C-alpha positions as CSV (number, residue, x, y, z in Angstrom):
1,M,-259.4,110.9,-139.1
2,N,-263.2,110.8,-139.3
3,L,-264.5,110.4,-135.7
4,A,-268.0,109.7,-134.5
5,K,-269.6,112.6,-132.6
6,I,-271.1,112.3,-129.1
7,I,-273.7,115.1,-128.7
8,L,-274.5,116.0,-125.1
9,K,-277.9,117.0,-123.8
10,S,-278.5,120.7,-123.0
11,G,-277.0,121.5,-119.6
12,K,-275.1,118.2,-119.4
13,D,-271.8,119.7,-120.6
14,D,-270.8,121.4,-117.3
15,A,-268.7,118.6,-116.0
16,V,-266.7,118.3,-119.3
17,R,-266.1,122.0,-119.4
18,R,-264.6,121.6,-115.9
19,F,-262.3,119.0,-117.4
20,H,-263.9,116.0,-115.6
21,P,-262.7,112.9,-117.7
22,W,-265.9,110.9,-117.6
23,V,-269.1,111.3,-119.8
24,F,-272.0,109.3,-118.3
25,S,-274.6,107.6,-120.4
26,G,-277.4,109.9,-119.1
27,A,-275.6,113.0,-120.4
28,I,-275.7,111.8,-124.0
29,K,-278.4,113.2,-126.4
30,K,-277.4,111.3,-129.6
31,I,-274.5,109.8,-131.4
32,E,-273.6,110.8,-135.0
33,G,-271.7,108.2,-136.9
34,N,-271.0,104.5,-136.4
35,V,-269.3,103.7,-133.1
36,D,-268.0,100.5,-131.4
37,D,-266.5,99.9,-128.0
38,G,-263.0,101.2,-127.9
39,D,-263.4,103.7,-130.7
40,I,-262.0,107.2,-130.4
41,V,-264.8,109.7,-130.5
42,E,-265.3,113.5,-130.1
43,V,-267.7,115.0,-127.6
44,Y,-269.8,118.1,-128.5
45,S,-272.2,120.3,-126.7
46,N,-275.9,120.5,-127.7
47,H,-274.9,123.6,-129.7
48,D,-272.3,121.6,-131.8
49,E,-269.3,123.1,-129.9
50,Y,-266.3,120.8,-129.6
51,L,-265.5,119.8,-126.0
52,A,-263.2,116.8,-125.8
53,T,-261.9,113.6,-127.3
54,G,-261.9,110.1,-125.7
55,H,-262.6,106.4,-125.9
56,Y,-266.1,105.2,-126.3
57,Q,-267.4,102.2,-124.3
58,N,-271.0,101.2,-123.8
59,G,-271.8,101.3,-120.1
60,T,-272.4,103.7,-117.3
61,I,-269.3,105.7,-118.2
62,M,-269.7,106.0,-122.0
63,V,-266.7,108.1,-122.8
64,R,-263.3,108.3,-121.0
65,L,-261.7,111.6,-122.0
66,F,-258.0,111.9,-122.7
67,S,-257.9,115.3,-124.5
68,F,-259.8,118.6,-124.1
69,K,-258.1,120.0,-127.3
70,Q,-259.1,118.8,-130.7
71,I,-256.1,116.7,-131.7
72,I,-255.1,113.8,-134.0
73,P,-254.5,110.9,-131.6
74,D,-251.5,109.6,-133.5
75,N,-248.2,108.1,-132.3
76,D,-246.8,111.5,-131.5
77,F,-249.8,112.3,-129.3
78,W,-249.5,109.1,-127.2
79,K,-245.7,109.6,-126.9
80,S,-246.3,113.1,-125.6
81,K,-248.7,111.7,-122.9
82,I,-246.1,109.0,-121.8
83,Q,-243.3,111.7,-121.9
84,K,-245.3,114.0,-119.6
85,A,-245.9,111.2,-117.2
86,Y,-242.2,110.3,-117.2
87,D,-241.2,113.9,-116.7
88,L,-243.4,114.2,-113.7
89,R,-241.8,111.1,-112.1
90,K,-238.4,112.6,-112.8
91,L,-239.5,115.9,-111.2
92,V,-240.5,114.1,-108.0
93,G,-237.1,112.3,-107.9
94,L,-238.1,108.7,-108.9
95,V,-236.4,108.4,-112.3
96,D,-232.8,107.2,-112.0
97,N,-233.1,107.1,-108.2
98,E,-230.2,105.0,-106.7
99,N,-232.3,103.9,-103.7
100,T,-235.7,103.3,-105.4
101,N,-236.2,101.8,-108.9
102,V,-239.9,101.0,-108.7
103,Y,-242.7,103.5,-109.3
104,R,-246.0,104.1,-111.1
105,L,-245.4,105.7,-114.5
106,V,-249.1,106.1,-115.5
107,H,-251.9,106.5,-113.1
108,A,-255.0,106.5,-115.3
109,E,-257.0,109.8,-114.9
110,G,-254.3,111.3,-112.8
111,D,-252.1,111.3,-115.9
112,G,-254.8,112.1,-118.4
113,L,-254.9,108.4,-119.6
114,P,-258.1,107.0,-118.1
115,G,-258.2,103.2,-118.3
116,L,-254.5,102.8,-118.2
117,I,-252.0,101.8,-115.5
118,I,-248.3,101.3,-116.1
119,D,-245.9,100.4,-113.2
120,F,-242.1,100.4,-113.7
121,Y,-240.1,97.7,-112.0
122,N,-236.3,98.2,-112.5
123,G,-236.5,98.0,-116.3
124,T,-239.8,96.2,-116.7
125,A,-243.0,98.1,-117.4
126,V,-246.2,96.2,-116.3
127,I,-249.3,97.4,-118.2
128,Q,-252.9,97.0,-117.1
129,T,-255.7,98.2,-119.4
130,H,-259.0,98.8,-117.8
131,S,-260.8,100.0,-120.9
132,I,-261.3,98.5,-124.4
133,G,-260.0,101.8,-125.9
134,M,-256.6,101.5,-124.1
135,H,-256.3,97.9,-125.1
136,M,-256.8,98.8,-128.7
137,I,-253.9,101.3,-128.7
138,K,-251.5,99.1,-126.8
139,D,-249.0,98.9,-129.7
140,Q,-248.8,102.7,-129.8
141,L,-248.3,102.8,-126.1
142,I,-245.4,100.3,-126.3
143,K,-243.8,102.2,-129.1
144,A,-244.1,105.4,-126.9
145,L,-242.5,103.5,-123.9
146,T,-239.5,102.3,-126.0
147,E,-238.9,105.8,-127.3
148,V,-239.2,107.5,-123.9
149,Y,-237.1,105.0,-122.0
150,G,-234.6,103.9,-124.7
151,D,-232.4,101.1,-123.5
152,K,-233.6,101.6,-119.9
153,L,-236.6,99.6,-120.8
154,K,-235.9,95.8,-120.9
155,A,-239.4,94.4,-121.0
156,V,-243.1,95.2,-121.1
157,F,-245.5,92.7,-119.5
158,D,-249.2,93.0,-120.2
159,K,-251.2,92.0,-117.1
160,S,-254.7,92.9,-118.3
161,S,-256.5,89.5,-118.3
162,E,-258.4,90.4,-115.1
163,T,-258.7,94.2,-115.6
164,M,-260.6,94.4,-118.9
165,P,-264.3,95.3,-118.6
166,K,-266.5,92.3,-117.7
167,Q,-268.8,92.9,-120.7
168,S,-265.9,92.7,-123.1
169,S,-265.1,89.5,-125.0
170,I,-261.5,90.6,-125.2
171,K,-259.5,88.8,-122.5
172,P,-255.8,89.2,-123.4
173,P,-253.5,86.6,-121.8
174,D,-251.0,87.9,-119.4
175,S,-247.8,87.9,-121.4
176,Y,-244.6,89.7,-122.4
177,I,-245.3,92.0,-125.3
178,F,-241.8,93.4,-125.5
179,G,-238.6,91.8,-124.3
180,G,-238.9,88.9,-121.9
181,S,-238.6,87.7,-118.3
182,S,-236.0,89.8,-116.4
183,E,-234.7,90.8,-113.0
184,T,-237.5,90.5,-110.4
185,V,-235.8,92.2,-107.5
186,V,-236.4,95.9,-107.0
187,L,-235.3,98.6,-104.5
188,E,-237.6,100.7,-102.5
189,N,-235.8,103.2,-100.2
190,D,-232.8,100.9,-100.1
191,S,-234.9,97.8,-99.1
192,K,-234.9,94.9,-101.5
193,F,-238.1,93.1,-102.7
194,H,-238.9,90.2,-104.9
195,V,-241.8,91.2,-107.2
196,E,-244.0,88.7,-108.8
197,W,-245.7,90.7,-111.6
198,E,-246.5,87.6,-113.5
199,G,-248.5,85.8,-110.8
200,G,-248.9,88.3,-107.9
201,Q,-251.7,90.7,-107.0
202,K,-252.3,93.9,-109.0
203,T,-249.1,94.5,-110.9
204,G,-247.0,92.7,-108.3
205,F,-246.3,95.2,-105.5
206,F,-248.3,97.9,-103.7
207,I,-246.2,100.8,-104.9
208,D,-248.7,103.3,-103.5
209,Q,-247.5,102.7,-99.9
210,R,-243.9,103.7,-100.5
211,E,-244.0,107.0,-98.6
212,N,-246.2,105.6,-95.8
213,R,-243.8,102.7,-95.3
214,D,-241.0,105.3,-95.1
215,L,-242.9,107.2,-92.4
216,L,-243.2,103.9,-90.4
217,K,-239.4,104.1,-89.8
218,K,-240.0,107.0,-87.4
219,Y,-242.1,104.9,-85.1
220,S,-240.4,101.4,-85.3
221,K,-237.0,101.6,-83.6
222,G,-236.9,99.2,-80.7
223,K,-240.6,98.4,-80.9
224,T,-242.7,95.2,-81.3
225,V,-244.5,95.6,-84.6
226,L,-247.5,93.8,-86.1
227,N,-248.1,94.0,-89.9
228,T,-251.5,92.7,-90.9
229,F,-252.6,91.9,-94.4
230,C,-248.8,91.9,-95.0
231,Y,-248.8,90.6,-98.7
232,T,-245.1,91.0,-99.7
233,G,-244.0,92.2,-96.3
234,G,-243.3,95.8,-97.3
235,F,-244.1,97.3,-94.0
236,S,-242.4,94.5,-92.2
237,V,-239.0,94.9,-94.0
238,T,-239.2,98.7,-93.5
239,A,-239.8,98.3,-89.7
240,L,-236.9,95.9,-89.4
241,K,-234.6,98.2,-91.4
242,A,-235.5,101.0,-88.9
243,G,-234.5,98.8,-85.9
244,A,-237.7,97.2,-84.7
245,K,-237.1,94.8,-81.9
246,L,-239.6,92.2,-83.3
247,V,-241.9,92.1,-86.3
248,H,-244.8,89.7,-86.9
249,S,-246.5,89.5,-90.3
250,V,-250.0,88.2,-90.7
251,D,-251.9,87.3,-93.8
252,S,-254.6,84.7,-94.6
253,S,-252.8,83.8,-97.8
254,K,-250.0,81.2,-97.6
255,K,-248.6,82.5,-100.9
256,A,-248.3,86.0,-99.3
257,I,-246.6,84.6,-96.2
258,D,-244.1,82.7,-98.4
259,L,-243.4,85.9,-100.4
260,T,-242.9,87.9,-97.1
261,D,-240.5,85.3,-95.9
262,R,-238.5,85.5,-99.1
263,N,-238.3,89.3,-98.7
264,I,-237.2,89.1,-95.0
265,E,-234.5,86.7,-96.0
266,L,-233.5,88.9,-99.0
267,N,-232.8,91.7,-96.6
268,N,-230.8,89.5,-94.2
269,F,-233.1,89.4,-91.2
270,T,-233.5,86.3,-89.1
271,E,-236.3,84.3,-87.4
272,K,-235.3,85.9,-84.1
273,Q,-236.3,89.2,-85.6
274,H,-239.4,88.2,-87.6
275,Q,-242.1,85.7,-87.7
276,S,-244.8,85.1,-90.4
277,I,-248.2,83.8,-89.4
278,A,-250.9,82.5,-91.8
279,A,-254.2,83.5,-90.1
280,D,-257.4,85.5,-90.4
281,V,-256.5,89.0,-89.2
282,I,-259.7,89.6,-87.2
283,D,-259.3,86.3,-85.4
284,Y,-255.6,87.0,-84.7
285,L,-256.3,90.5,-83.3
286,K,-258.7,89.1,-80.8
287,D,-255.9,87.4,-78.7
288,I,-252.8,89.6,-78.9
289,D,-253.3,91.1,-75.4
290,N,-251.3,94.4,-75.7
291,K,-248.3,92.6,-77.2
292,Y,-247.6,95.1,-79.9
293,E,-246.5,98.7,-79.7
294,V,-247.1,99.4,-83.4
295,I,-249.8,97.9,-85.6
296,I,-250.3,98.3,-89.3
297,L,-253.8,97.7,-90.8
298,D,-253.6,97.7,-94.6
299,P,-256.5,95.5,-95.8
300,P,-257.6,95.0,-99.4
301,A,-260.5,97.1,-100.7
302,F,-263.6,96.3,-98.6
303,A,-265.9,97.9,-101.3
304,K,-265.3,98.3,-105.0
305,H,-268.8,99.6,-105.8
306,Q,-271.2,102.1,-104.2
307,D,-273.6,99.3,-103.3
308,A,-271.1,97.7,-100.9
309,K,-270.2,100.9,-99.1
310,H,-272.3,100.3,-95.9
311,H,-270.9,96.8,-95.6
312,A,-267.3,98.1,-96.1
313,V,-267.8,100.8,-93.4
314,Q,-268.9,98.1,-90.9
315,G,-265.9,96.0,-91.8
316,Y,-263.4,98.9,-91.3
317,K,-265.1,99.7,-87.9
318,R,-264.9,96.1,-86.7
319,L,-261.2,95.8,-87.8
320,N,-260.1,99.1,-86.3
321,A,-262.0,98.5,-83.0
322,Q,-260.1,95.2,-82.5
323,A,-256.7,96.8,-83.1
324,I,-257.4,99.9,-80.9
325,K,-258.7,97.6,-78.2
326,Q,-255.7,95.3,-78.2
327,I,-252.7,97.6,-78.9
328,K,-250.3,98.3,-76.1
329,P,-251.0,101.6,-74.2
330,G,-249.0,104.4,-75.9
331,G,-249.0,102.4,-79.1
332,I,-249.0,103.7,-82.7
333,L,-251.6,102.5,-85.2
334,F,-251.2,102.9,-89.0
335,T,-254.6,102.2,-90.6
336,F,-255.6,102.4,-94.2
337,S,-258.5,102.1,-96.7
338,C,-258.1,101.7,-100.5
339,S,-261.8,101.5,-101.1
340,Q,-262.5,104.4,-103.5
341,V,-266.2,104.7,-102.5
342,V,-265.2,105.3,-98.9
343,D,-263.8,108.8,-98.9
344,K,-261.3,110.2,-96.4
345,N,-263.9,111.9,-94.2
346,L,-266.0,108.8,-94.0
347,F,-263.0,106.6,-93.2
348,S,-261.8,109.0,-90.5
349,S,-265.2,109.1,-88.8
350,T,-265.4,105.3,-89.0
351,V,-262.1,104.9,-87.2
352,V,-263.2,107.5,-84.6
353,S,-266.4,105.5,-84.1
354,A,-264.3,102.4,-83.5
355,A,-262.3,104.3,-80.8
356,I,-265.5,105.5,-79.1
357,Q,-266.9,102.0,-79.2
358,V,-263.7,100.6,-77.5
359,G,-263.5,103.5,-75.1
360,R,-259.8,104.4,-75.6
361,N,-258.4,107.9,-76.1
362,V,-256.9,108.3,-79.6
363,K,-255.0,111.2,-81.2
364,I,-254.5,111.6,-84.9
365,L,-250.8,112.2,-85.7
366,H,-250.8,112.0,-89.5
367,R,-253.4,111.9,-92.3
368,L,-252.0,109.8,-95.2
369,S,-252.7,109.5,-98.9
370,Q,-251.1,108.1,-102.1
371,P,-247.6,109.3,-103.3
372,P,-247.0,111.8,-106.2
373,D,-246.5,109.0,-108.7
374,H,-250.2,108.2,-108.1
375,P,-251.3,111.8,-108.8
376,V,-254.9,113.0,-108.4
377,S,-256.2,115.2,-111.1
378,A,-257.6,118.4,-109.6
379,F,-260.6,117.9,-111.9
380,H,-261.1,114.2,-110.9
381,P,-261.2,114.0,-107.1
382,E,-262.4,110.4,-107.3
383,G,-258.8,109.5,-108.1
384,E,-257.9,109.9,-104.5
385,Y,-258.5,106.3,-103.4
386,L,-255.9,105.6,-100.7
387,K,-256.4,107.2,-97.3
388,G,-254.8,106.5,-94.0
389,L,-254.4,107.7,-90.4
390,V,-251.5,107.3,-87.9
391,L,-253.0,107.2,-84.4
392,F,-251.5,107.4,-81.0
393,V,-253.6,105.2,-78.6
394,E,-253.3,106.1,-74.9
């Protein structure tokens, strides 16, 4: 395979030598050969030393690297990548788990496959490509999935219509590219959930909160619980399973409320135990008057780009201040941020600032992150996007 060569400027190869998977446009000296968006290219130092192989895409990040060894990116190569990702999920106890049959199989840079997300839902793999290069090798990825999973794989659904780069003219329709519509009920820690991967947010379910939902069980028995930004009601179902006295789920989306209600019913809980409320979370928090002993704040990303970071921080501060102010004395607050540009230290200091503003004493009981099926490459710390705190509020 004759691949174009990306030659880096002198002194701009340090990051690649440290196995960081991104090559920025400012690091490139010249390109040898013809190259189009999505092409596989090789990266070389200014002294013509091979460094890595990846997908080219015109933009701020020009090359997303998937190998630091000079390889032939054929079917066997992609299968080995999928196999390694599968083996890791098996190692952490998620493959063939009787109590949980939903997990993330491929977490982009964390699995050495930048631009690719694959979530596994009880036999259906949902793919999202975030780069043109990953879109172009989709057939090879599907072949690898079928070989790794065998008859355990019933369907592959491509949900990339909203995740492809904005500058790309390629907008694949969301559709089944292997198999067809199948079972949409999954198990997470013995709780049942309807998952709408065809029409829901992301790939259909926020898998990354699995272990944090499990931790909630420890604090929910006999308590009144408020789950804000509830989406599918994951934290709500978990709290009820743990013996919560009463759970209220709040989301501004009527569709989310309807899905939460379906999941509450699916797990055989009643209106006496649970109530869903379609409302703006900030407005709702203003008038709860110490009603709740446990509150969960799990908002969508307040900032997706560096330019929006300041605004996001103010949003997190305002939201957490309301919850800390209104929670019952001795209450437990689970609070999260999934904004990648807000790191864990900034998020923690923002929540502390909110507590200072309100004037209540707060203790940090747990610092939370994403589970092992959302691995963070040691060479790509930017992959740690989910951060959370569990607070005791006096």
